[in-house]
C-alpha positions in Angstrom: 0.2 0.1 -0.1 2.7 2.6 1.0 4.5 2.0 -2.8 1.2 2.8 -4.2 0.8 5.7 -2.5 4.2 6.8 -3.5 3.4 5.8 -7.4 0.2 8.3 -6.6 2.6 11.1 -5.5 4.9 10.9 -7.9 1.5 10.7 -11.0 0.2 13.9 -9.0 3.7 16.1 -9.4 4.3 14.9 -12.8 0.0 15.9 -13.8 0.7 19.4 -12.1 3.7 19.8 -14.5 1.4 18.5 -17.6 -1.3 21.4 -16.6 1.4 23.9 -16.5 2.1 22.8 -20.0 -1.0 23.1 -21.2 -2.2 26.0 -19.6 -0.6 28.3 -22.4 -1.6 26.2 -25.2 -5.7 27.4 -23.8 -4.9 30.8 -22.9 -4.4 29.7 -19.6 -2.7 33.0 -17.5 -0.2 31.3 -15.3 -0.4 33.5 -12.4 -4.3 33.4 -12.3 -4.6 30.0 -11.9 -1.7 29.7 -9.5 -3.0 32.0 -7.4 -6.8 30.0 -7.4 -4.5 27.0 -6.2 -3.9 28.0 -4.0 -7.3 28.7 -2.0 -7.8 24.8 -3.7 -5.2 23.2 -1.6 -6.0 25.9 1.5 -9.5 24.3 1.3 -8.3 20.6 1.3 -5.6 21.3 3.6 -8.7 22.7 5.7 -11.2 20.4 5.0 -8.7 16.7 5.0 -5.6 17.7 7.2 -7.5 18.5 10.3 -4.5 21.5 11.5 -4.3 21.3 14.5 -4.6 25.4 15.8 -3.4 25.9 18.6 0.0 25.4 18.0 0.2 28.4 15.9 -0.3 29.7 19.3 3.1 28.5 21.0 5.4 31.5 21.6 8.0 29.9 19.3 5.7 29.7 16.3 8.7 30.3 13.4 6.7 33.1 11.6 9.2 34.6 9.9 9.7 30.8 8.5 6.3 30.9 7.6 6.3 34.2 5.9 9.1 33.6 3.8 7.8 30.3 2.7 4.3 31.9 2.1 6.8 34.4 -0.3 8.9 32.0 -1.9 6.1 29.0 -3.0 4.3 31.4 -5.2 6.7 32.6 -6.4 7.9 29.3 -7.8 5.2 28.2 -9.3 5.5 30.9 -11.3 9.3 29.8 -12.4 8.0 26.9 -12.4 5.3 27.7 -15.0 8.0 29.2 -16.9 10.8 26.6 -16.9 7.8 23.5 -17.7 7.0 26.3 -21.1 10.7 27.2 -21.9 12.6 23.8 -21.4 10.3 21.2 -21.3 8.6 18.9 -18.5 11.6 16.0 -18.4 14.9 19.0 -17.9 11.9 21.1 -14.7 11.1 17.5 -13.4 14.5 16.6 -13.0 16.2 19.4 -12.2 13.1 19.9 -9.8 14.2 16.5 -8.1 17.9 17.2 -7.7 17.5 20.2 -5.3 17.7 17.7 -3.1 21.7 18.3 -3.9 21.2 21.8 -2.2 19.6 20.9 0.1 21.8 18.0 1.0 24.9 20.7 1.3 22.2 23.2 3.2 22.2 20.5 6.1 26.1 19.5 6.0 26.6 23.2 6.6 24.3 24.5 9.1 21.8 21.5 10.3 24.9 19.1 11.3 23.9 16.2 9.1 26.9 13.8 8.4 28.7 14.3 5.1 29.3 10.1 4.2 31.3 9.2 1.3 27.7 7.5 -0.4 26.1 10.8 0.0 29.4 12.7 -1.1 29.3 10.6 -4.0 25.7 11.1 -5.0 26.4 14.5 -4.2 28.8 15.0 -6.8 27.4 12.9 -9.7 24.0 14.7 -9.0 26.3 17.6 -9.7 27.4 16.6 -12.8 23.2 15.8 -14.0 22.1 19.1 -13.0 25.2 20.7 -15.4 23.9 17.7 -18.3 19.9 18.5 -17.6 20.4 22.3 -18.1 22.5 21.9 -21.5 20.4 22.8 -24.3 19.1 20.0 -26.3 20.0 22.0 -29.3 23.2 23.0 -29.4 22.0 25.5 -33.0 19.2 27.2 -30.9 18.9 30.6 -31.2 21.3 32.6 -28.7 18.1 34.3 -26.6 17.3 31.0 -25.5 17.1 31.4 -21.8 16.0 28.4 -20.6 18.9 27.8 -18.4 17.5 30.0 -15.8 14.5 29.1 -15.0 16.1 25.5 -15.0 18.5 26.5 -12.3 15.8 28.9 -10.5 13.9 25.8 -10.1 16.3 23.9 -8.8 17.6 26.5 -6.1 14.0 27.5 -5.1 12.9 24.1 -4.3 16.4 23.9 -1.8 15.5 26.9 -0.2 11.7 25.6 0.2 13.1 22.1 1.5 15.3 23.8 4.2 12.5 26.8 5.1 10.7 23.6 6.1 12.5 21.8 7.8 13.4 24.8 10.1 9.8 25.0 10.8 10.0 21.3 11.9 12.3 21.6 13.9 10.2 24.8 15.8 7.5 22.1 16.2 5.1 23.0 14.3 3.3 20.5 12.7 3.0 20.0 9.1 -0.9 20.7 8.3 -0.8 23.8 10.4 2.3 25.7 8.6 1.0 24.1 5.5 -2.3 25.8 5.7 -0.9 29.1 6.9 1.6 28.8 3.9 -1.6 28.0 1.4 -3.4 31.0 2.9 -0.8 33.7 2.9 0.6 33.0 -0.6 -3.2 33.0 -1.8 -4.2 36.7 -0.2 -0.9 37.5 -1.3 -1.3 36.5 -5.1 -5.1 37.4 -5.3 -4.0 41.0 -4.3 -1.2 40.7 -7.3 -4.2 39.4 -9.5 -7.1 42.0 -8.3 -4.5 45.2 -9.7 -3.6 43.4 -12.9 -7.1 43.1 -13.0 -7.9 46.5 -12.4 -5.1 47.8 -14.3 -6.6 46.1 -17.2 -3.0 43.8 -17.7 -5.0 40.3 -17.1 -8.9 40.4 -16.8 -9.9 38.2 -13.4 -11.7 34.8 -15.7 -13.3 32.0 -14.8 -11.1 29.4 -17.9 -8.9 30.4 -15.1 -10.5 30.1 -12.0 -11.4 26.4 -13.2 -7.6 25.7 -14.2 -5.9 27.1 -10.9 -9.1 25.1 -8.7 -7.9 21.9 -10.9 -4.2 22.3 -10.0 -4.8 22.7 -7.0 -6.2 19.6 -6.4 -3.4 18.2 -7.6 -0.7 19.5 -5.8 -2.5 18.4 -3.1 -3.0 14.6 -4.0 0.4 15.2 -4.5 1.5 16.3 -0.7 -1.4 13.7 0.7 0.1 10.8 -1.0 3.4 11.8 -0.1 2.8 11.9 3.7 0.9 8.7 3.3 3.4 7.0 1.9 5.8 7.5 4.4 3.2 6.9 7.4 2.7 3.3 5.7 6.4 2.7 5.8 7.1 4.2 8.8 10.2 2.0 8.8 11.8 2.6 4.9 11.5 6.7 5.2 14.8 6.7 2.1 12.9 4.0 0.2 10.1 6.0 0.1 12.1 9.5 -0.6 14.2 7.6 -3.8 11.0 6.1 -5.3 9.0 9.3 -5.1 12.1 11.3 -6.7 12.8 8.4 -9.2 9.5 8.2 -10.2 8.8 11.7 -10.8 12.4 11.8 -12.8 11.3 8.7 -15.4 7.6 9.8 -15.4 8.1 13.5 -16.1 10.6 11.9 -18.7 8.0 10.1 -20.1 5.2 12.8 -20.0 7.5 15.2 -21.6 8.6 12.8 -24.7 5.6 11.1 -25.6 2.6 13.4 -24.8 4.4 16.8 -26.0 7.6 15.6 -28.0 10.2 17.8 -26.1 13.6 17.1 -27.7 16.7 16.0 -25.6 20.3 15.8 -26.1 22.7 12.9 -25.4 23.7 15.4 -22.5 20.1 15.4 -21.5 19.5 11.6 -21.4 22.7 11.3 -19.4 22.0 13.8 -16.8 18.5 12.5 -16.1 20.5 8.9 -15.7 22.4 10.3 -13.4 20.1 12.1 -11.3 18.4 8.9 -11.1 21.5 7.7 -9.5 22.4 10.3 -7.4 19.0 10.2 -5.7 19.2 6.4 -4.9 22.8 6.8 -3.6 22.1 9.6 -1.4 18.6 8.5 -0.5 20.0 5.0 0.5 23.2 6.3 2.5 23.8 4.5 6.0 22.7 7.1 8.6 19.4 9.0 7.1 
């Protein structure tokens, strides 16, 4: 049952990327859809996760970290949409999952985690994988192609989210409560931005953006819930869940990008994806996790 939850979590994650890739083709405004995504995800969190609000009244509640998370999440989502559009699902999902390399570096440097030989080997392979994935699939592409910038931003941004979540967890704030706070603040901030855009005539609010955003939020929430339930179903195998999830997203993202959208990949990109899978496995299954 636990691995079924892992598979579902990976599928939901890739479906988010597929929807982001599909939206521009249907004239969906990404910023508006991402705004409503947080309304949907926040409502589902409130209804299904039963967040303990009393925990937020504790004097040591890390409000600064929660507010930072509420700012980073929608900003990163916008970059993710741009990366999927410009660099493709294959490279974006791989870069997203390789963000664990920077999270690992932060854990070594600031959080006191041990740096074993296997983890360091995985880190080295992962860095090579990032370089290969960021490389253009077509060397003859126009020089104005800057797909590497959103890819690297996705890589760094998801690592930042992971570090902030670890700091929030260390403060003792329950995951469900912190998630709801971040979603709520992210929604309110993005909603204010959309109201301004609407008032200035730059991007009128449209029903189709609302519908797409609510669907996006449901997929986003499904990814989170299935991943958490996978860990609960396999409490003694966190490394297996972590590795299976990340490798699953890389593999499914590659299949979706190539099969559904015909995304081109170079030999370097394919080598990078293979190295990414190996790096994730080495890091996740390293002793001392």
